[in-house]
C-alpha positions in Angstrom: 68.9 100.3 94.6 72.5 101.2 93.7 73.6 102.6 97.0 76.6 101.1 98.8 77.6 101.5 102.4 81.3 101.5 103.0 82.7 100.5 106.4 86.2 101.1 107.7 86.4 99.8 111.3 88.7 100.9 114.0 89.0 99.9 117.7 86.6 102.6 118.9 85.2 104.3 115.8 83.7 103.1 112.5 84.2 105.3 109.5 81.5 105.0 106.9 80.5 106.3 103.5 77.4 106.2 101.4 77.9 106.0 97.6 75.7 105.9 94.6 76.9 103.4 92.0 76.8 104.5 88.4 77.5 101.5 86.2 79.9 98.9 87.4 82.8 101.2 88.4 81.9 104.8 88.9 80.6 105.8 92.3 79.5 109.1 93.6 79.8 110.0 97.3 76.6 111.0 99.0 77.7 111.1 102.6 80.5 110.3 105.0 80.7 109.9 108.7 82.0 108.3 111.9 80.2 106.2 114.5 81.8 106.8 117.9 81.3 103.5 119.8 82.6 104.9 123.0 80.4 108.0 123.1 77.6 108.3 125.6 75.1 108.5 124.2 76.2 106.8 121.1 76.6 109.3 118.3 76.7 109.3 114.6 78.8 112.2 113.1 77.5 112.8 109.6 78.5 115.0 106.7 76.2 115.4 103.7 75.6 118.2 101.2 78.1 120.4 103.0 76.3 120.0 106.3 77.6 118.4 109.5 75.3 116.6 111.9 75.8 114.8 115.2 73.0 112.3 115.7 72.5 110.6 119.1 71.5 107.0 118.7 69.0 105.2 120.9 71.2 102.2 121.6 74.0 101.0 123.9 77.5 99.8 122.8 77.4 96.1 123.7 80.4 93.8 123.4 79.2 92.4 120.1 78.3 95.9 118.7 75.1 94.5 117.1 72.7 97.0 118.8 74.9 100.0 117.9 75.3 98.9 114.3 71.6 98.1 114.0 70.7 101.6 115.3 73.1 103.3 112.9 71.8 101.3 109.9 68.2 102.2 110.8 69.1 105.9 110.9 71.0 105.8 107.6 68.3 103.8 105.8 65.7 106.3 107.0 67.9 109.1 105.8 68.2 107.6 102.4 64.6 107.1 101.4 64.0 104.2 103.8 65.7 101.7 101.5 68.3 99.1 102.4 71.7 99.3 100.8 72.7 97.2 97.8 75.6 96.0 99.9 77.8 96.9 102.9 81.5 96.9 101.8 84.2 96.5 104.4 87.9 97.2 104.5 89.5 93.9 105.5 93.2 94.2 106.5 94.4 90.7 105.7 93.4 88.5 102.8 96.2 86.0 103.2 97.2 83.9 100.2 93.6 83.1 99.2 91.9 86.5 98.6 93.2 88.9 96.0 89.9 90.5 94.9 86.6 91.8 96.4 84.6 88.9 97.8 81.1 88.4 99.1 81.2 87.4 102.7 79.5 84.2 103.9 80.0 81.9 106.8 82.8 79.9 105.0 84.7 83.1 104.0 84.3 84.7 107.4 85.8 81.5 109.0 88.7 81.6 106.6 89.4 85.3 107.4 89.1 84.6 111.1 92.0 82.1 110.8 94.1 85.1 109.6 93.4 87.1 112.8 96.8 86.1 114.4 98.5 87.9 111.5 96.6 91.2 112.1 95.5 91.0 115.8 94.7 94.7 116.0 92.5 94.9 113.0 91.1 91.6 111.7 89.1 90.6 114.9 87.5 94.0 115.1 86.2 94.1 111.5 85.0 90.5 111.7 83.1 91.3 114.9 81.5 94.2 112.9 80.7 91.9 110.0 79.0 89.5 112.4 77.1 92.3 114.1 75.8 93.4 110.8 74.7 89.9 109.9 72.7 89.8 113.1 71.2 93.2 112.5 70.5 92.8 108.8 70.8 89.1 107.9 69.6 89.8 104.3 72.1 92.5 103.7 74.9 91.4 101.3 78.4 92.2 102.7 81.6 92.5 100.6 85.2 92.3 101.7 87.8 94.5 100.1 91.4 93.6 101.1 94.4 95.7 102.0 96.7 93.0 101.0 95.3 92.5 97.5 97.1 95.5 95.9 100.4 93.9 96.6 99.7 90.5 95.0 101.7 91.7 92.0 105.0 91.3 93.8 107.6 89.1 92.3 108.2 85.8 94.2 111.6 87.0 95.4 110.0 90.1 97.0 107.4 88.0 99.0 110.0 85.5 100.4 111.8 85.8 103.7 115.0 83.9 104.5 113.2 81.1 106.4 112.7 77.4 105.7 110.6 76.7 102.6 107.9 74.8 104.4 107.2 77.9 106.5 106.9 80.1 103.4 104.6 77.5 101.9 102.5 77.6 105.0 101.9 81.3 104.4 104.7 83.0 106.4 105.7 85.5 103.7 105.6 89.2 103.0 102.1 90.5 102.2 102.1 94.2 102.5 99.2 96.4 103.7 97.5 99.8 103.2 96.6 98.5 99.7 93.3 100.4 99.5 95.1 103.6 100.2 97.8 102.9 97.5 95.1 102.0 95.0 93.4 105.3 95.7 96.6 107.2 95.0 97.2 105.2 91.8 93.6 105.8 90.7 94.0 109.6 91.2 97.3 109.7 89.4 95.8 107.6 86.5 93.1 110.3 86.2 95.1 113.4 86.7 98.8 112.6 85.9 99.0 109.4 83.8 102.5 110.3 82.6 103.7 110.4 86.2 101.9 107.2 87.1 103.8 105.4 84.4 107.1 106.1 86.2 108.8 104.7 89.2 107.3 106.1 92.4 107.4 105.5 96.1 104.1 106.3 97.9 104.4 107.1 101.6 101.3 106.3 103.6 102.1 108.1 106.8 99.5 107.9 109.6 99.2 106.1 112.9 100.0 103.0 110.9 102.6 103.8 108.3 104.2 102.1 105.3 105.7 102.7 101.9 104.9 101.2 98.5 107.2 101.0 95.4 105.0 101.5 92.3 105.8 101.2 88.7 103.1 102.1 86.2 100.6 102.0 89.1 101.5 98.4 90.0 102.9 97.5 93.4 106.4 96.1 93.1 107.5 96.2 96.8 106.4 97.6 100.2 107.9 98.2 103.6 105.4 96.1 105.5 105.7 92.4 105.3 104.2 89.4 107.1 102.4 91.7 109.6 101.5 95.3 110.2 104.5 95.6 112.5 107.1 95.7 109.8 108.8 98.5 108.0 109.0 102.1 109.2 108.2 103.2 112.8 104.6 104.1 113.5 102.7 105.7 116.3 103.0 102.7 118.7 104.6 100.0 116.5 108.4 99.7 116.0 108.7 98.9 112.3 111.9 96.9 111.4 113.1 95.1 114.6 115.9 92.6 115.1 114.2 89.4 116.2 116.9 89.0 118.8 115.2 91.8 120.8 112.2 89.6 121.2 114.4 86.7 122.4 116.1 89.0 124.8 112.8 90.2 126.3 111.5 86.7 126.5 114.7 85.3 128.2 115.9 88.2 130.3 112.5 89.8 131.2 110.3 86.7 131.2 107.8 88.2 128.8 105.1 85.9 127.5 103.8 85.9 123.9 100.8 87.9 124.9 103.0 90.5 126.6 105.3 90.7 123.6 102.3 91.2 121.3 101.0 94.1 123.5 104.5 95.6 123.7 105.0 95.4 119.9 101.6 96.9 119.0 101.1 99.4 121.8 104.4 100.5 123.5 106.9 101.1 120.7 107.2 103.6 117.8 106.9 107.3 118.4 105.3 106.6 121.8 108.2 104.3 122.9 111.0 106.5 121.7 109.6 109.8 123.0 108.1 108.5 126.2 105.6 111.3 125.7 102.9 110.5 123.1 102.1 108.4 120.1 100.5 111.5 118.5 102.9 113.3 116.1 101.1 116.6 116.6 101.9 116.4 120.4 105.5 115.6 119.6 105.9 118.4 117.1 104.6 120.9 119.7 106.9 119.5 122.5 110.2 121.2 123.4 111.5 117.9 124.9 114.6 116.4 123.3 113.0 113.0 123.4 110.2 114.2 121.2 112.7 115.6 118.7 114.6 112.3 118.7 111.4 110.3 118.0 110.6 112.6 115.0 114.1 112.5 113.7 114.1 108.7 113.9 110.8 108.5 112.1 112.0 110.7 109.2 115.4 108.9 109.0 113.8 105.5 108.7 111.3 106.7 106.1 114.1 108.1 103.9 116.3 105.0 104.3 113.4 102.8 103.4 112.6 104.9 100.3 116.1 104.2 99.1 115.6 100.5 99.6 112.4 100.5 97.6 114.2 102.5 94.9 116.6 99.6 94.6 113.6 97.3 93.9 112.4 99.7 91.2 115.8 100.3 89.7 115.5 104.0 90.1 113.2 106.7 91.5 111.1 109.3 89.6 109.0 110.6 92.4 107.6 110.4 95.9 104.0 110.8 96.9 102.9 111.6 100.5 99.5 110.5 101.7 97.4 109.7 104.8 97.1 111.8 108.0 100.7 112.7 108.5 101.7 112.7 104.9 98.8 115.1 104.0 99.1 117.5 107.0 102.7 117.6 108.3 104.9 119.8 106.1 107.8 119.5 108.5 107.9 115.7 108.1 107.8 115.9 104.3 110.5 118.5 104.4 112.8 116.5 106.7 112.3 113.3 104.6 113.1 115.2 101.3 116.1 116.9 102.9 117.7 113.5 103.6 116.9 112.5 100.0 118.1 115.7 98.3 121.0 113.8 96.8 118.4 111.8 94.9 116.8 114.9 93.6 114.1 115.3 96.2 114.0 119.2 96.1 110.9 120.4 97.9 109.4 123.9 97.4 109.0 125.3 100.9 106.1 127.5 100.0 104.1 124.8 98.3 104.9 122.5 101.1 103.7 124.9 103.8 100.4 125.3 101.8 99.9 121.5 101.6 99.8 121.9 97.8 99.4 118.8 95.6 102.6 119.6 93.7 105.5 120.0 96.1 108.6 119.8 94.0 110.8 122.7 93.1 110.7 121.7 89.4 114.3 120.6 89.0 114.4 117.2 90.6 112.2 114.2 91.0 108.4 114.7 91.3 107.0 115.3 94.8 103.3 115.1 95.4 100.8 115.3 98.2 97.6 113.3 97.3 94.7 112.8 99.8 93.9 109.2 100.0 90.3 108.0 99.8 90.0 104.4 100.9 86.2 104.6 101.1 86.0 105.6 97.4 88.1 102.6 96.4 86.0 100.2 98.6 82.8 101.5 97.0 84.1 101.3 93.4 85.4 97.7 94.1 82.0 96.7 95.5 80.2 98.2 92.5 82.4 96.3 90.1 81.5 93.1 91.9 77.8 93.8 92.2 76.8 95.5 89.0 79.2 94.1 86.4 77.1 93.4 83.3 74.0 94.8 84.9 
């Protein structure tokens, strides 16, 4: 029984994958899908062997998600020979100081991760709710946590520190970085396909609803745009990125905003949505003739290019840029605008390759430019296999 179920939980959907482990590292994808927790009836959208299926589930979406998860697990187990999975492996956004490698989840570990929920309030509570739902539905099912923060544990102490009192840093208020599973996916693909490029100094741009940048050298994370929380760095769909802390004091003092109101504002009302006043969806903004939409897009690209320069300073140079995630993989105009601002650094994009969403985007006479499709589920499955089957 070497099949691993991967789980990547969002607020209303759960992405999953089914992988066959071959040894303690190699994994082969068997199926991928999405469970829509807000659909009526509940539906499992499933892709396997080139076929796409939508499977209604005989369950309701309760607050604890246990019934929905139990129904989805039952259908998946029946689909795969009626066998339970060797493990369910989860993407966990925040591992704090303690967790830097895949970990089997038990009551003690879950409680430790729950204490990190204030550091990732949009993500951590949701995935832990799902972990608990699976424990109720399948108490015998091993569950494994794979952490987004772990990839960035290679940062130098100077990179992790903020200019705050030492006692607060020692308490855990430091720069962590996120999207680590995505960055590991890009590094793994470069290691396989272009090892000579991986050995160089790269900035990888994970551009999606959540967005960040990672400075890599020889496939190792040296710096990242996100810090203590997933609010930091470049603007996102609804999050502001870098923000003067004085803005929060102003909102608190002049507008009477509470901590809860500030949290909602920071996570849901800023970014592309806030600047445009139209939408958080970049596709909507690209199609809009409104000047506010154009300004939001221009700010997004400007801040990305500026942050790439900052990360190049950490690396001591820049040999290439890799675009990944939803926007990075599918928005040629964003890639072109970022590279135009960085043309002085040698970011010369081939317009035809860019329009085709090719892997190789550079014009051949500057720094390397790549588009690589991230695969977080593959990384989660491989990490779980390494933990489960090492030495087997």
